[in-house]
C-alpha positions as CSV (number, residue, x, y, z in Angstrom):
1,M,118.7,123.5,117.4
2,P,115.9,123.6,114.8
3,A,113.6,120.6,114.8
4,A,114.4,117.9,112.2
5,D,112.9,118.6,108.8
6,K,110.2,116.3,107.5
7,I,110.1,114.2,104.3
8,Y,106.8,112.9,103.1
9,L,106.4,109.7,101.1
10,R,103.1,108.8,99.4
11,S,102.2,105.2,98.5
12,R,99.1,104.0,96.7
13,V,97.8,100.8,98.2
14,D,94.9,100.4,95.7
15,N,92.8,102.7,93.5
16,N,91.2,104.4,96.4
17,T,93.7,104.5,99.2
18,I,96.9,106.5,99.5
19,I,99.1,106.2,102.6
20,T,101.3,109.1,103.5
21,L,104.5,108.3,105.5
22,E,106.3,111.0,107.5
23,I,109.9,110.5,108.3
24,E,112.5,112.8,109.8
25,D,115.3,114.2,107.7
26,K,118.4,114.0,110.0
27,I,120.6,116.2,107.8
28,Q,121.5,119.3,109.8
29,W,120.8,121.9,107.1
30,H,120.6,125.0,109.3
31,P,124.1,124.9,110.9
32,A,125.5,124.3,107.4
33,F,123.6,127.3,106.0
34,C,125.0,129.5,108.8
35,S,128.5,128.3,107.8
36,A,127.8,128.9,104.2
37,M,126.7,132.5,104.8
38,E,129.8,133.2,106.8
39,L,131.9,132.0,103.9
40,E,129.8,134.0,101.4
41,L,130.5,137.2,103.5
42,R,134.1,136.3,104.6
43,E,135.6,139.3,102.8
44,Y,133.8,141.5,105.4
45,K,134.6,139.4,108.4
46,K,136.1,142.2,110.5
47,Y,133.1,144.4,109.8
48,L,130.4,141.8,110.7
49,R,129.4,139.8,113.7
50,Y,127.3,136.6,113.4
51,E,124.9,135.0,115.8
52,R,123.4,131.6,115.2
53,E,119.9,130.9,116.6
54,H,119.6,134.3,118.3
55,N,117.1,134.0,121.2
56,L,114.2,136.5,121.3
57,G,113.6,137.4,124.9
58,K,112.4,134.7,127.2
59,M,110.1,133.2,124.6
60,P,111.1,129.9,122.8
61,L,111.8,131.8,119.6
62,K,115.1,131.9,117.7
63,I,116.3,133.7,114.7
64,D,118.1,131.2,112.4
65,F,121.0,133.5,111.6
66,L,121.7,137.1,112.6
67,V,124.4,139.3,110.9
68,I,125.4,142.5,112.7
69,R,127.2,145.2,110.8
70,K,129.7,146.6,113.3
71,N,130.7,149.6,111.2
72,P,127.8,151.6,109.6
73,G,130.2,153.2,107.1
74,V,131.3,150.0,105.5
75,T,129.6,149.1,102.1
76,I,129.0,145.4,101.5
77,K,129.5,144.7,97.8
78,N,128.4,141.1,98.0
79,D,125.1,141.0,96.1
80,I,123.4,139.1,99.0
81,G,124.5,141.6,101.6
82,D,124.6,144.9,99.7
83,F,121.4,146.0,101.3
84,F,122.5,145.2,104.8
85,L,121.7,147.7,107.6
86,G,122.9,147.4,111.2
87,N,121.0,144.2,112.0
88,N,120.2,141.6,109.4
89,I,117.9,138.6,110.1
90,F,117.9,135.4,108.1
91,E,115.1,132.8,108.0
92,Y,116.3,129.7,106.3
93,K,114.1,126.9,104.9
94,S,115.8,123.5,104.2
95,P,115.4,121.9,100.7
96,G,111.9,120.7,100.3
97,D,110.4,123.0,103.0
98,D,107.7,125.5,102.1
99,L,108.2,129.2,102.1
100,N,104.7,130.8,102.3
101,T,102.9,133.7,103.8
102,G,103.1,132.0,107.2
103,T,106.9,132.0,107.0
104,F,106.9,135.5,105.7
105,Y,104.9,136.9,108.6
106,K,106.8,134.9,111.1
107,A,110.1,136.5,109.9
108,L,108.5,139.9,110.1
109,S,107.4,139.2,113.7
110,Y,110.9,138.2,114.6
111,A,112.1,141.5,113.2
112,C,109.5,143.4,115.3
113,L,110.4,141.5,118.5
114,Y,114.1,142.1,117.8
115,K,113.5,145.8,117.3
116,S,111.5,145.9,120.6
117,E,114.5,144.5,122.4
118,T,117.4,146.4,120.8
119,G,116.0,149.9,120.0
120,S,113.8,152.7,121.2
121,V,110.2,151.6,120.8
122,S,109.2,155.3,120.1
123,D,111.7,155.5,117.2
124,I,109.7,153.1,115.0
125,L,110.9,154.5,111.6
126,N,114.6,154.1,112.4
127,T,114.5,150.3,112.2
128,D,118.1,149.6,111.1
129,I,116.9,146.0,110.4
130,T,116.6,143.9,107.2
131,V,115.0,140.5,106.7
132,S,116.2,137.8,104.4
133,L,114.1,134.7,103.6
134,V,116.1,131.9,102.1
135,R,114.9,128.8,100.2
136,E,116.4,126.7,97.4
137,Q,113.3,126.9,95.1
138,K,111.8,130.2,94.1
139,P,108.6,130.7,96.1
140,V,106.4,131.7,93.1
141,I,103.1,131.9,94.9
142,L,104.4,134.0,97.8
143,L,106.1,136.5,95.3
144,E,102.9,136.8,93.3
145,Q,101.0,137.5,96.5
146,L,103.5,140.2,97.6
147,A,103.5,141.8,94.1
148,E,99.8,142.5,94.4
149,K,100.4,145.0,97.2
150,Y,104.2,145.8,97.3
151,E,107.0,146.5,94.9
152,V,108.9,143.3,94.1
153,I,112.1,143.8,92.1
154,K,114.4,141.0,90.8
155,K,117.8,142.5,91.8
156,A,119.7,139.5,90.3
157,D,119.2,135.9,89.5
158,G,117.7,134.4,92.7
159,I,117.5,137.7,94.6
160,Y,114.1,139.4,95.0
161,R,113.8,142.6,96.9
162,I,110.5,143.7,98.4
163,S,109.9,147.4,99.4
164,G,107.0,149.2,101.0
165,L,107.0,147.3,104.3
166,L,108.3,148.3,107.7
167,F,111.6,146.5,107.0
168,P,113.7,146.1,103.8
169,I,113.1,142.4,102.8
170,Q,114.7,140.1,100.3
171,I,113.9,136.6,99.2
172,L,116.9,134.4,98.1
173,A,116.2,131.5,95.9
174,T,119.6,129.7,96.2
175,G,118.8,127.4,93.3
176,E,118.8,130.4,91.0
177,L,122.0,132.1,92.4
178,D,125.2,132.0,90.3
179,P,126.9,128.8,91.6
180,K,130.3,130.2,90.7
181,T,129.8,133.4,92.7
182,H,127.9,131.7,95.6
183,V,129.6,128.4,95.8
184,W,128.8,127.8,99.5
185,V,125.1,128.5,99.8
186,T,124.2,126.9,96.4
187,S,125.9,123.7,97.5
188,L,123.3,123.1,100.1
189,T,121.1,121.0,97.9
190,R,120.1,117.4,97.2
191,T,120.8,117.8,93.4
192,I,124.4,119.0,93.2
193,D,126.3,117.7,90.1
194,R,129.9,116.6,89.6
195,I,131.1,119.9,88.2
196,R,129.6,122.0,91.1
197,T,130.9,119.4,93.6
198,Q,134.5,119.7,92.2
199,R,134.1,123.5,92.4
200,L,133.1,123.2,96.1
201,L,136.0,121.0,96.9
202,N,138.4,123.3,95.1
203,S,137.1,126.2,97.0
204,C,137.6,124.4,100.3
205,S,141.3,123.7,99.4
206,E,141.9,127.4,98.8
207,L,140.9,128.3,102.4
208,E,143.7,128.9,104.9
209,D,141.9,130.4,107.9
210,D,141.0,127.7,110.5
211,E,137.5,129.2,111.1
212,Y,136.8,129.2,107.4
213,R,137.9,125.6,107.1
214,R,135.6,124.6,109.9
215,N,132.7,126.3,108.2
216,A,133.7,124.6,104.9
217,D,133.8,121.3,106.6
218,S,130.2,121.8,107.8
219,V,129.0,122.6,104.3
220,V,130.8,119.7,102.7
221,N,129.6,117.2,105.3
222,V,125.9,118.2,104.7
223,T,126.4,118.3,100.9
224,S,128.0,114.8,100.9
225,E,125.3,113.4,103.2
226,A,122.5,114.9,101.0
227,N,124.2,113.6,97.8
228,I,125.8,110.4,99.1
229,E,125.6,108.4,95.9
230,L,127.5,111.1,93.9
231,F,130.2,111.3,96.5
232,K,130.5,107.5,96.7
233,R,130.9,107.3,92.9
234,M,133.6,110.0,93.0
235,I,135.5,108.2,95.7
236,Q,135.2,104.8,94.0
237,E,136.3,106.2,90.6
238,G,139.3,107.9,92.2
239,D,138.6,111.5,91.2
240,Q,141.6,113.6,92.0
241,M,141.1,115.5,95.2
242,C,143.7,117.5,97.0
243,E,145.2,116.1,100.2
244,E,143.4,118.7,102.4
245,L,140.0,117.5,101.0
246,K,140.9,113.9,101.6
247,E,141.6,114.8,105.3
248,M,138.3,116.7,105.4
249,L,136.3,113.8,104.0
250,A,138.3,111.1,105.8
251,P,135.3,110.0,108.1
252,E,133.0,109.9,105.1
253,I,135.5,108.0,102.9
254,M,136.0,105.4,105.6
255,E,132.2,105.1,106.1
256,F,131.7,104.6,102.4
257,K,134.4,102.0,102.2
258,I,133.0,100.1,105.2
259,R,129.5,100.2,103.6
260,L,130.9,99.0,100.3
261,A,132.9,96.3,102.0
262,D,129.9,95.1,103.9
263,K,127.8,95.1,100.7
264,D,130.5,93.1,98.8
265,A,130.7,90.6,101.7
266,R,126.9,90.2,101.7
267,L,126.9,89.7,98.0
268,A,129.7,87.2,98.1
269,D,127.9,85.3,100.9
270,K,124.7,85.3,98.8
271,D,126.5,84.0,95.8
272,A,128.1,81.2,97.9
273,K,124.6,80.2,99.2
274,L,123.2,80.3,95.6
275,A,126.1,78.1,94.4
276,D,125.5,75.7,97.3
277,N,121.8,75.5,96.5
278,A,122.6,74.8,92.9
279,V,124.8,71.9,93.9
280,K,122.1,70.5,96.1
281,L,119.5,70.8,93.4
282,A,121.8,69.0,90.9
283,D,122.2,66.2,93.4
284,K,118.5,66.0,93.9
285,D,117.9,65.9,90.1
286,A,120.5,63.1,89.8
287,E,118.8,61.1,92.6
288,I,115.4,61.5,91.1
289,A,116.7,60.4,87.7
290,K,118.3,57.3,89.3
291,L,115.0,56.4,91.0
292,K,113.0,56.8,87.8
293,K,115.4,54.4,86.0
294,M,115.1,51.8,88.8
295,L,111.3,52.0,88.5
296,T,111.4,51.7,84.8
297,D,113.7,48.7,84.9
298,A,111.3,47.1,87.3
299,G,108.5,47.5,84.8
300,I,106.7,50.2,86.8
301,K,105.3,53.0,84.6
302,I,105.7,56.5,85.9
């Protein structure tokens, strides 16, 4: 299981001091990404085999997601997978994480280690391996650095292919991918809107295979957790959702309702306390006015 991602909050105390707070992001982005990719490639399920967190030898290194093409003769027409070879390594960065030269070379090292385990070391040219680096935001600096030495081609919106290295490599900027074509992987974001959310939910309702539905559940759970305010508003406003989706989101709906009920109870309790305080203040004001009148009647100036 990948380590929890980090969120950094910066707070200025005065003109000269800035405090940086580091907290863990508990959202499990990586498993949801694996589920999203299986859904993206579901038309080719019988030709592909997936491995999540593939271990590299005895070292504590793991490939995020490995796609193995079982039949070399099958052409993958999906624009993410149309350059697949026999073994296809994915390195995924959660929203907000950096994708830089360090990540790039780490993914290349994974490919080299994987090659050393699975093929003839002497047959170095026949790699049969591709590498995909995935991040929501386009890694502008990294692409500029790569373009200085290698050929970088924009194959489609959000898909950048790099040639000239030992392995075919692509960089996927999911925030630029077509959200209609790639519903699943583009939903792994903190900034999904109502239209895209409804499209995601509709796509879930169209799935019949149990394995697909489990993967969809993983994606929806992470998306709802990362965009909790939007999902709460949709639930509160009673947006029409199919019964299958209501069942899928049942735990989240109950949690939202409990949270809202607790919040309403706290607000009601607070209002009651304020009302009680107002009554007490009114009684005190009346008592003070009565004492002032008594002092005035007794000829005492106040």
